[in-house]
N, C-alpha and C positions, 0 to 999 in steps of 0.2 A: 504494498498500499503505499502511495508518494504522501511522502509531508507535507501538510497542509501549507504550511511557509513555502515551501520550493512551489508547491502548484500555484499560489498565489503570487509569485516572482513571476513566475513565466506566463501567467496570465497579463499581470501588468507588462511588462515587456513587449505582449505583444498588442496588446492595444495601446500602447504609447508607438510602436512604428507602423501601424496599421491604422490610425486616427483611431479607433475605438473598437475596430472592428476583430472579433476574435471567434477562433474555430473550436472545435474539440465540444465539452457539454456544454460549455454558454453561447455557443453560433447560434445567431439569431434571438438571443434575449435581449430583452434591455439591461444593457450592461453601464454601471459608472464606476470611476475609481475616488475612492473616499480617502481622503488623508486628514486624520486626526493629532491631536496630540495626546501624548501620554498622560496618562491622569498622574501618575506614579514618575515615568522619568523623566519625562515633558520633553521627549522627541519626539519627533513626526514617524508616522505609520501609515502606508496606503495600505488600503484591502480592496478589490474588485467586489462589490456589493450589485443586485440586483434593485430596478427601483419602478416607480409606476407613475406616470406624470399624474400630475393631478393639478389643473390650469397651470397658474404660472409658479407651482410647486413640488418640489418632489417626495415622495413618502419613499423610506426605504425599512425593512422590515430585518429586527435583531434576531432571526431564527437560530442560528449554530448548531444548524441541521435540527433541530428540534430539541437539541440537549437540554440538560434541565440547569444549566448555568447561561446567562447573557452572553454574545461574544465579547471579547474587551475590546472594540471599537466602539460597541455600545459607550460602557464605561469611561472610555477616554471622552466620546462626545458629552456624557451627563458633565462629566468634570469641565471641561472646554469647548463650550458649544460652537465655536467657530472652528469651521473645518474648510476644507477646501477641495472643491467636486472637478471631475475630469470628465464628458463626455462629448466623447469624438474627438474633435481637436479641440475644442474648448475649455478651457480652465477658469475657474472662477471660485471667491470666497462667497459662504452661506453660513447661515445663522444656522444652528439643529434643536426642533424642540423636538418631547415627547409628544405624541399627539395621544390623548385619553377620551372616553366615552365611546357617544356616538358616532363622532369622526375617526376615532382610531377603530372601530368598530366594520365601519363600510368600509373604509382604505384596506382593511387585510381583508375582507372578503372578497372585494373589487379583485384583490391581485391571486387568492386564493382560486376563484372562476379562472383566471387565465393562465395559471400556473397551478395544478393541481398539486404538486409535492409541498405548497404551502400550510395546504389543509390535514396535510399528511405531518408536518414538521409541528403544527400544534395539537393534533391528537397524541404525539408521541410524547409533551412532555404536559405537565402539570404546572409549568409558568403560564401567564400570558405574556404572549411574546409580542413586544414593542415593537410599536411602528414609531417613526421618527420623520418629520418634517423637514426638509434642506430650502431653506428660504435665502433666495441669491440678494447677498448683498453687493458686490461690487467685483470688477476683474480682479484675478488675484496676479 
């Protein structure tokens, strides 16, 4: 089994080399690169994540594959909500906020309808998978 860090590194390289287009398991999926600042290390970390466009904002989902814990990137953006987003060849700053209530539920339901594995992720875990809204602030 491939190390997740190595897999992410390869996806990031391919994403940047091909202006946001990647192959393999991620081919054809809406993918962005999210750069957060480490909650403890204060170092930048970049992670490929699927997103859902919702008007002028983007929603991302802290599924962690349905594991019982949130992914590291989620903890990072809760501690430091200013992030960098890369979509295609575009790169910009955004503010991350955690969605709640009916907004969270509606966004997650839309994503699960488009990509059924998101429903599977929620079934696998007892935690409510966070939905994070990314609102553009300026060019990075």
